[in-house]
Backbone as JSON, one array per atom type, in Angstrom:
{
  "sequence": "MWDKIVGIFVKIFRWLFGGRSDAGERVSDRHKDTGAEKEPALPVTNRYRKIDWERNSPQYRKRKSVLSYQEREFYRLLRRLQGRDNHILSMVRMADVVWLPKETEDRKFHNNILCKHFDYVICDKYRFGPVLVIELDDPSHKWEHRWQIDEFKDKVCGMAGLPILRVEVQSKYDQAETGRKIAQSLGKGNVEGK",
  "N": [[-24.0, -3.58, 43.43], [-23.41, -3.01, 40.72], [-20.81, -3.9, 40.62], [-21.14, -6.68, 40.71], [-22.47, -7.13, 38.29], [-20.56, -6.25, 36.44], [-18.56, -8.09, 37.1], [-19.79, -10.48, 36.25], [-19.95, -10.03, 33.48], [-17.22, -9.91, 32.92], [-16.47, -12.55, 33.53], [-18.01, -13.93, 31.62], [-16.86, -12.86, 29.28], [-14.2, -13.76, 29.57], [-14.72, -16.48, 29.46], [-15.7, -16.72, 26.86], [-13.63, -15.6, 25.27], [-11.25, -16.0, 26.55], [-9.73, -18.28, 26.28], [-10.59, -20.74, 27.35], [-11.65, -24.09, 27.25], [-14.6, -26.16, 26.6], [-14.59, -27.97, 28.67], [-13.45, -26.56, 30.68], [-10.75, -26.41, 31.08], [-7.65, -24.69, 30.69], [-6.74, -23.57, 27.49], [-4.1, -23.1, 26.77], [-2.78, -24.64, 28.69], [-3.61, -27.17, 27.89], [-2.29, -27.35, 25.45], [0.33, -27.48, 26.34], [0.38, -29.96, 27.6], [-0.13, -31.8, 25.49], [1.79, -31.22, 23.67], [1.25, -29.84, 21.41], [1.17, -27.29, 18.82], [1.35, -23.72, 19.52], [-1.5, -21.53, 19.91], [-2.65, -19.59, 17.09], [-1.53, -16.19, 16.65], [-3.31, -14.35, 15.57], [-6.84, -14.36, 14.95], [-8.18, -17.22, 13.27], [-9.46, -17.25, 10.02], [-12.19, -18.17, 7.94], [-12.62, -17.14, 5.53], [-11.16, -17.4, 3.11], [-11.42, -20.02, 2.62], [-13.84, -20.46, 1.53], [-13.83, -20.56, -1.18], [-14.28, -22.78, -3.77], [-11.94, -24.47, -4.98], [-11.55, -26.68, -6.58], [-13.93, -27.4, -8.01], [-15.38, -25.08, -8.75], [-13.69, -22.83, -9.32], [-12.37, -19.45, -9.42], [-11.29, -18.07, -12.52], [-8.33, -17.28, -12.64], [-5.81, -15.45, -14.33], [-2.52, -14.93, -15.5], [-1.17, -11.74, -16.0], [0.16, -10.23, -18.99], [1.9, -8.15, -18.61], [2.61, -6.0, -15.87], [2.63, -3.38, -16.32], [1.52, -0.87, -18.63], [2.21, -0.3, -22.15], [3.08, 2.4, -22.47], [3.74, 2.99, -19.82], [5.81, 1.18, -19.36], [7.75, 2.14, -21.18], [8.26, 4.66, -20.08], [9.24, 3.86, -17.61], [11.64, 2.63, -18.38], [13.02, 4.89, -19.26], [13.21, 6.28, -16.8], [14.85, 4.49, -15.45], [17.23, 4.7, -16.93], [17.83, 7.36, -16.34], [18.1, 7.42, -13.52], [19.94, 5.48, -12.95], [22.08, 3.82, -10.79], [21.58, 5.29, -8.61], [19.13, 5.6, -7.2], [16.23, 3.67, -6.21], [13.58, 2.5, -8.27], [10.22, 2.14, -8.05], [7.2, 0.75, -9.24], [3.64, 1.19, -9.66], [2.71, 1.43, -6.91], [1.0, 1.01, -3.88], [-0.71, 3.7, -2.35], [-0.95, 3.63, 0.4], [1.3, 2.27, 1.14], [3.24, 4.09, 0.93], [2.59, 6.48, 2.23], [1.26, 7.21, 5.52], [-1.3, 7.22, 8.06], [-1.84, 8.7, 11.26], [-3.24, 6.99, 14.11], [-5.18, 8.46, 15.48], [-6.44, 10.03, 13.62], [-9.17, 11.84, 12.31], [-12.0, 10.39, 10.75], [-10.51, 8.23, 9.8], [-10.89, 5.66, 8.73], [-12.29, 6.18, 6.35], [-10.31, 7.62, 4.95], [-8.32, 5.63, 4.76], [-9.56, 3.83, 3.01], [-9.52, 5.31, 0.66], [-6.8, 5.45, 0.32], [-6.22, 3.11, -0.92], [-5.69, 3.52, -3.49], [-3.14, 3.91, -6.07], [0.28, 4.95, -6.67], [1.91, 5.86, -9.7], [4.75, 5.75, -10.11], [7.38, 5.46, -7.75], [10.16, 6.95, -6.53], [12.78, 5.81, -4.64], [15.13, 6.19, -1.96], [18.48, 4.93, -2.09], [19.45, 3.3, 0.03], [17.68, 2.98, 2.3], [15.24, 2.62, 1.13], [13.44, 4.67, 1.36], [10.78, 6.78, 0.39], [11.34, 9.33, -2.0], [10.41, 10.76, -4.13], [7.42, 11.07, -5.95], [6.06, 10.04, -9.0], [3.67, 10.75, -11.35], [2.15, 9.51, -14.16], [0.4, 11.01, -16.55], [-2.23, 10.26, -18.54], [-4.58, 10.81, -21.33], [-7.02, 10.3, -19.99], [-6.91, 11.62, -17.6], [-8.03, 14.04, -17.92], [-10.66, 13.91, -17.39], [-13.31, 14.71, -15.13], [-13.66, 13.17, -12.71], [-11.16, 12.04, -12.48], [-9.62, 14.29, -12.06], [-10.28, 14.89, -9.46], [-9.19, 12.72, -8.06], [-6.48, 13.05, -8.73], [-6.02, 15.56, -7.56], [-6.43, 14.88, -4.9], [-4.26, 13.09, -4.49], [-2.15, 14.89, -4.9], [-2.52, 16.63, -2.7], [-2.21, 14.86, -0.55], [0.49, 14.07, -0.88], [1.68, 16.59, -0.58], [1.05, 17.19, 2.12], [2.46, 15.16, 3.35], [5.01, 15.89, 2.83], [6.27, 15.02, 0.56], [7.6, 15.23, -2.58], [5.8, 15.54, -5.67], [5.66, 14.72, -9.06], [4.19, 15.44, -12.09], [3.8, 13.97, -15.2], [3.09, 14.25, -18.58], [1.77, 11.76, -20.75], [3.66, 10.73, -23.5], [4.63, 10.1, -26.9], [7.33, 9.97, -27.34], [9.94, 10.66, -25.12], [11.81, 13.45, -24.0], [14.87, 12.97, -22.88], [16.8, 14.58, -21.53], [15.25, 16.8, -20.72], [13.3, 15.54, -19.11], [14.98, 14.47, -17.15], [15.92, 16.86, -16.04], [13.56, 17.9, -14.92], [13.0, 15.94, -13.0], [15.29, 16.12, -11.37], [14.97, 18.73, -10.49], [12.59, 18.47, -9.06], [13.48, 16.82, -7.06], [15.08, 18.58, -5.81], [17.69, 19.06, -6.55], [18.62, 20.87, -8.31], [19.69, 21.91, -11.59], [20.25, 19.22, -13.43], [21.62, 17.3, -15.93], [20.29, 14.56, -17.87], [21.53, 11.19, -17.58]],
  "CA": [[-24.69, -4.29, 42.39], [-22.66, -2.87, 39.47], [-19.62, -4.76, 40.71], [-21.56, -8.04, 40.36], [-22.77, -7.15, 36.86], [-19.27, -6.19, 35.75], [-17.91, -9.38, 37.33], [-20.43, -11.48, 35.39], [-19.5, -9.75, 32.11], [-15.81, -10.31, 32.83], [-16.45, -14.02, 33.48], [-18.5, -14.34, 30.3], [-15.83, -12.49, 28.31], [-13.09, -14.71, 29.71], [-15.15, -17.79, 29.01], [-15.8, -16.67, 25.41], [-12.4, -15.21, 24.58], [-10.08, -16.15, 27.41], [-8.95, -19.48, 26.01], [-11.04, -21.91, 28.08], [-12.43, -25.02, 26.46], [-15.86, -26.51, 27.23], [-14.32, -28.72, 29.89], [-12.99, -25.63, 31.69], [-9.29, -26.35, 31.19], [-7.05, -23.63, 29.89], [-6.26, -24.07, 26.2], [-2.64, -23.09, 26.77], [-2.35, -25.82, 29.46], [-3.85, -28.35, 27.06], [-1.2, -27.42, 24.47], [1.56, -27.92, 27.02], [0.3, -31.4, 27.86], [-0.11, -32.61, 24.27], [2.94, -30.85, 22.85], [0.75, -29.24, 20.17], [1.64, -25.93, 18.55], [0.62, -22.65, 20.18], [-2.59, -20.94, 19.14], [-2.17, -18.49, 16.25], [-1.63, -14.87, 17.27], [-4.5, -13.72, 15.04], [-7.91, -15.35, 14.77], [-8.21, -17.9, 11.99], [-10.66, -16.91, 9.27], [-12.57, -19.12, 6.9], [-12.96, -16.34, 4.36], [-10.51, -17.91, 1.9], [-11.8, -21.42, 2.45], [-15.14, -20.51, 0.87], [-13.62, -20.78, -2.61], [-14.2, -24.19, -4.16], [-10.86, -24.43, -5.97], [-11.56, -27.84, -7.48], [-15.1, -27.49, -8.87], [-15.9, -23.81, -9.24], [-12.69, -21.83, -8.96], [-12.25, -18.3, -10.32], [-10.32, -18.34, -13.58], [-7.25, -16.31, -12.61], [-4.85, -15.5, -15.43], [-1.36, -14.05, -15.33], [-1.11, -10.65, -16.97], [1.38, -10.21, -19.8], [2.78, -7.17, -17.98], [1.93, -5.19, -14.86], [2.67, -2.01, -16.83], [1.12, -0.68, -20.02], [3.34, 0.02, -23.02], [3.57, 3.74, -22.13], [4.35, 2.92, -18.49], [7.1, 0.48, -19.52], [8.69, 3.04, -21.84], [8.66, 5.69, -19.12], [10.07, 3.2, -16.6], [12.99, 2.47, -18.96], [13.64, 6.21, -19.21], [13.58, 6.53, -15.4], [15.98, 3.61, -15.12], [18.43, 5.31, -17.52], [18.12, 8.62, -15.64], [18.46, 7.21, -12.12], [21.09, 4.58, -12.85], [22.1, 3.1, -9.51], [21.45, 6.28, -7.54], [17.91, 5.37, -6.43], [15.38, 2.58, -6.66], [12.33, 2.94, -8.89], [9.13, 1.19, -7.87], [6.03, 1.16, -10.02], [2.33, 0.74, -9.19], [2.84, 1.27, -5.47], [-0.16, 1.49, -3.13], [-0.46, 4.93, -1.6], [-0.83, 3.28, 1.82], [2.65, 1.79, 1.39], [4.13, 5.24, 0.82], [2.2, 7.43, 3.29], [0.43, 6.58, 6.55], [-2.09, 8.12, 8.89], [-1.86, 8.39, 12.69], [-4.48, 6.33, 14.54], [-6.18, 9.39, 15.99], [-6.98, 10.83, 12.52], [-10.62, 11.82, 12.15], [-12.42, 9.69, 9.52], [-9.36, 7.45, 9.33], [-11.36, 4.54, 7.91], [-12.57, 6.74, 5.03], [-9.03, 7.93, 4.3], [-7.64, 4.38, 4.43], [-10.17, 3.29, 1.8], [-9.01, 6.08, -0.47], [-5.38, 5.14, 0.15], [-6.06, 1.89, -1.73], [-5.22, 3.96, -4.81], [-1.71, 3.68, -6.21], [1.13, 5.91, -7.39], [2.49, 5.2, -10.87], [6.16, 5.47, -9.82], [7.93, 6.05, -6.53], [11.62, 6.86, -6.48], [13.18, 5.61, -3.25], [16.57, 6.31, -1.75], [19.24, 3.71, -2.36], [19.78, 2.46, 1.18], [16.55, 2.68, 3.19], [14.02, 2.53, 0.33], [12.54, 5.75, 1.75], [10.29, 7.5, -0.79], [11.86, 10.69, -2.16], [9.67, 11.44, -5.19], [6.32, 10.35, -6.61], [5.85, 10.48, -10.38], [2.39, 10.32, -11.92], [2.12, 9.58, -15.62], [-0.97, 11.42, -16.84], [-2.72, 10.01, -19.9], [-5.75, 11.65, -21.6], [-8.13, 10.08, -19.04], [-6.76, 12.54, -16.47], [-8.79, 15.25, -18.21], [-12.02, 13.7, -16.9], [-13.49, 15.36, -13.83], [-13.42, 12.28, -11.56], [-9.71, 11.87, -12.37], [-9.09, 15.52, -11.45], [-10.46, 14.78, -8.02], [-8.18, 11.76, -7.56], [-5.18, 13.7, -8.87], [-5.94, 16.61, -6.54], [-6.26, 14.19, -3.62], [-2.88, 12.62, -4.42], [-1.28, 16.06, -4.73], [-2.65, 17.12, -1.33], [-1.6, 13.86, 0.34], [1.95, 14.2, -0.99], [2.06, 17.87, 0.01], [0.99, 17.08, 3.58], [3.49, 14.23, 3.79], [6.33, 16.43, 2.51], [6.82, 14.18, -0.5], [7.36, 15.89, -3.86], [5.11, 14.77, -6.71], [5.9, 15.25, -10.39], [3.23, 14.94, -13.07], [4.37, 13.95, -16.54], [2.1, 13.87, -19.6], [2.16, 10.65, -21.6], [4.14, 11.17, -24.81], [5.12, 8.98, -27.71], [8.77, 9.93, -27.11], [10.29, 11.6, -24.06], [13.11, 14.12, -24.06], [15.58, 12.47, -21.7], [17.42, 15.69, -20.8], [14.19, 17.59, -20.1], [12.73, 14.74, -18.02], [16.01, 14.43, -16.1], [15.94, 18.17, -15.39], [12.35, 18.01, -14.1], [13.16, 15.05, -11.84], [16.3, 16.71, -10.49], [14.36, 19.93, -9.89], [11.63, 17.99, -8.06], [14.27, 16.28, -5.95], [15.78, 19.69, -5.17], [19.12, 18.97, -6.85], [19.0, 21.88, -9.28], [19.65, 21.54, -13.0], [21.15, 18.1, -13.71], [21.27, 16.66, -17.21], [20.1, 13.11, -17.83], [22.78, 10.44, -17.77]],
  "C": [[-23.95, -4.22, 41.05], [-21.42, -3.74, 39.47], [-19.96, -6.19, 40.3], [-21.82, -8.16, 38.86], [-21.48, -7.13, 36.04], [-18.53, -7.51, 35.91], [-18.47, -10.47, 36.45], [-19.98, -11.29, 33.94], [-18.04, -10.17, 31.91], [-15.7, -11.82, 32.73], [-16.92, -14.53, 32.12], [-17.46, -14.04, 29.23], [-14.66, -13.46, 28.36], [-13.47, -16.09, 29.2], [-15.2, -17.82, 27.47], [-14.45, -16.48, 24.73], [-11.13, -15.51, 25.37], [-9.33, -17.45, 27.24], [-9.35, -20.69, 26.83], [-11.85, -22.8, 27.14], [-13.73, -25.32, 27.19], [-15.65, -27.22, 28.56], [-13.76, -27.82, 30.99], [-11.48, -25.58, 31.82], [-8.76, -25.23, 30.31], [-6.49, -24.24, 28.61], [-4.74, -24.12, 26.19], [-2.1, -24.27, 27.58], [-2.52, -27.09, 28.65], [-2.74, -28.5, 26.03], [0.1, -27.89, 25.11], [1.54, -29.43, 27.21], [0.46, -32.23, 26.6], [1.09, -32.3, 23.39], [2.52, -30.23, 21.53], [1.3, -27.82, 20.02], [0.79, -24.92, 19.32], [-0.52, -22.17, 19.28], [-2.03, -19.83, 18.26], [-2.4, -17.16, 16.95], [-2.89, -14.14, 16.81], [-5.59, -14.77, 14.87], [-7.88, -15.95, 13.37], [-9.52, -17.55, 11.3], [-10.94, -17.97, 8.22], [-12.9, -18.42, 5.59], [-12.4, -16.96, 3.08], [-10.84, -19.37, 1.65], [-13.13, -21.57, 1.74], [-15.0, -20.81, -0.62], [-13.48, -22.29, -2.87], [-13.2, -24.28, -5.32], [-10.94, -25.58, -6.98], [-12.73, -27.83, -8.44], [-15.53, -26.16, -9.48], [-14.93, -22.68, -8.92], [-12.73, -20.65, -9.92], [-11.14, -18.58, -11.34], [-9.24, -17.26, -13.62], [-6.31, -16.53, -13.79], [-3.71, -14.54, -15.12], [-1.4, -12.97, -16.4], [0.18, -10.75, -17.77], [2.39, -9.24, -19.22], [1.97, -6.41, -16.94], [1.89, -3.72, -15.28], [2.18, -1.97, -18.27], [2.36, -0.35, -20.84], [3.94, 1.37, -22.64], [4.29, 3.73, -20.77], [5.7, 2.22, -18.55], [8.14, 1.39, -20.14], [9.18, 4.12, -20.87], [9.54, 5.09, -18.03], [11.49, 3.04, -17.12], [13.74, 3.8, -18.95], [14.08, 6.54, -17.78], [14.8, 5.71, -15.0], [17.28, 4.19, -15.68], [18.84, 6.56, -16.73], [18.65, 8.39, -14.22], [19.69, 6.32, -11.97], [21.01, 3.78, -11.57], [21.94, 4.04, -8.33], [20.27, 5.99, -6.62], [17.19, 4.15, -6.98], [14.11, 3.16, -7.25], [11.32, 1.82, -8.72], [7.95, 1.67, -8.69], [4.77, 0.51, -9.45], [2.35, 0.43, -7.7], [1.59, 1.81, -4.78], [0.19, 2.74, -2.34], [-0.22, 4.62, -0.12], [0.53, 2.7, 2.15], [3.67, 2.92, 1.35], [3.86, 6.27, 1.92], [1.32, 6.7, 4.29], [-0.28, 7.66, 7.35], [-1.97, 7.74, 10.35], [-3.23, 7.81, 13.07], [-5.56, 7.31, 14.95], [-6.77, 10.28, 14.88], [-8.49, 10.69, 12.43], [-10.96, 11.21, 10.8], [-11.3, 8.85, 8.93], [-9.77, 6.31, 8.41], [-11.65, 5.01, 6.49], [-11.27, 7.0, 4.28], [-8.28, 6.65, 3.91], [-8.24, 3.72, 3.2], [-9.65, 4.01, 0.57], [-7.55, 5.74, -0.73], [-5.14, 3.8, -0.55], [-5.69, 2.24, -3.16], [-3.7, 3.72, -4.89], [-1.02, 4.88, -6.86], [1.74, 5.17, -8.57], [3.95, 4.8, -10.61], [6.53, 6.14, -8.5], [9.44, 5.85, -6.59], [12.01, 6.84, -5.01], [14.69, 5.73, -3.12], [17.22, 4.93, -1.76], [19.35, 2.77, -1.17], [18.57, 2.06, 2.02], [15.25, 2.43, 2.46], [12.99, 3.56, 0.8], [12.07, 6.5, 0.51], [10.83, 8.92, -0.83], [11.11, 11.47, -3.24], [8.59, 10.51, -5.74], [6.2, 10.92, -8.02], [4.54, 9.89, -10.87], [2.44, 10.54, -13.41], [0.67, 9.83, -16.02], [-1.31, 11.2, -18.31], [-3.97, 10.86, -20.12], [-6.92, 11.45, -20.63], [-8.06, 11.03, -17.84], [-7.46, 13.87, -16.72], [-10.24, 15.12, -17.76], [-12.13, 14.2, -15.48], [-13.21, 14.43, -12.65], [-11.93, 12.01, -11.4], [-9.06, 13.1, -11.78], [-9.16, 15.41, -9.94], [-9.43, 13.83, -7.41], [-6.8, 12.38, -7.61], [-4.98, 14.78, -7.8], [-5.73, 15.99, -5.15], [-4.81, 13.72, -3.46], [-1.91, 13.77, -4.2], [-1.32, 16.57, -3.29], [-2.01, 16.16, -0.33], [-0.08, 13.99, 0.32], [2.43, 15.5, -0.36], [2.08, 17.81, 1.53], [2.1, 16.19, 4.11], [4.9, 14.75, 3.52], [7.05, 15.62, 1.45], [6.55, 14.86, -1.84], [6.66, 14.96, -4.85], [5.33, 15.49, -8.04], [4.89, 14.61, -11.34], [3.84, 15.08, -14.45], [3.28, 13.5, -17.5], [2.65, 12.71, -20.42], [2.53, 11.2, -22.97], [4.59, 9.95, -25.6], [6.63, 8.84, -27.55], [9.12, 11.02, -26.1], [11.67, 12.18, -24.31], [13.85, 13.77, -22.77], [16.18, 13.59, -20.87], [16.37, 16.51, -20.06], [13.56, 16.85, -18.92], [13.71, 14.65, -16.85], [16.07, 15.73, -15.33], [14.74, 18.32, -14.46], [12.45, 17.14, -12.84], [14.15, 15.64, -10.85], [15.74, 17.94, -9.78], [13.37, 19.52, -8.8], [12.35, 17.43, -6.84], [15.07, 17.36, -5.24], [17.27, 19.7, -5.45], [19.56, 20.03, -7.87], [18.95, 21.31, -10.69], [20.71, 20.46, -13.28], [20.71, 17.47, -15.01], [21.1, 15.17, -17.01], [21.38, 12.4, -18.15], [22.78, 9.76, -19.11]]
}
């Protein structure tokens, strides 16, 4: 009896998802006959078609900069210090730098948290592999909810074996001191800024 029930479910599943049209012909066979394109690999969604772009569209605006003034100044300093040795990326999603195995418990919860970003990621010159994360900490990092996020980022980087360097926002940075901290975080010893 169970074999019949399973067989019925398999037939229903194939009918619903197996690519048969109402007439019973295989969709892939129909495409061969008409010369039409293959079905998309992923299901088509209408999520983005819900926006009425002509009558009631959201008013998107281009930002003047993706970085604040302090972030731009620090980026320029990093660029001088790194030269052509490494690549410097800014505002990088954590999920683009670290990943979780599929069997991780509460993976969905962790993936939601990984929607946070790192301020700067220094990547090696050839493979763009992350070698150092730099977080620029402004006064808002003294608030308790920011402590929790900072602690989470520190733990994630520690588990991933990725060094993280925290730098306080300053009106002017000491290039030699910042270069020394970066070199120390990268494990290169005491190297003066270029």
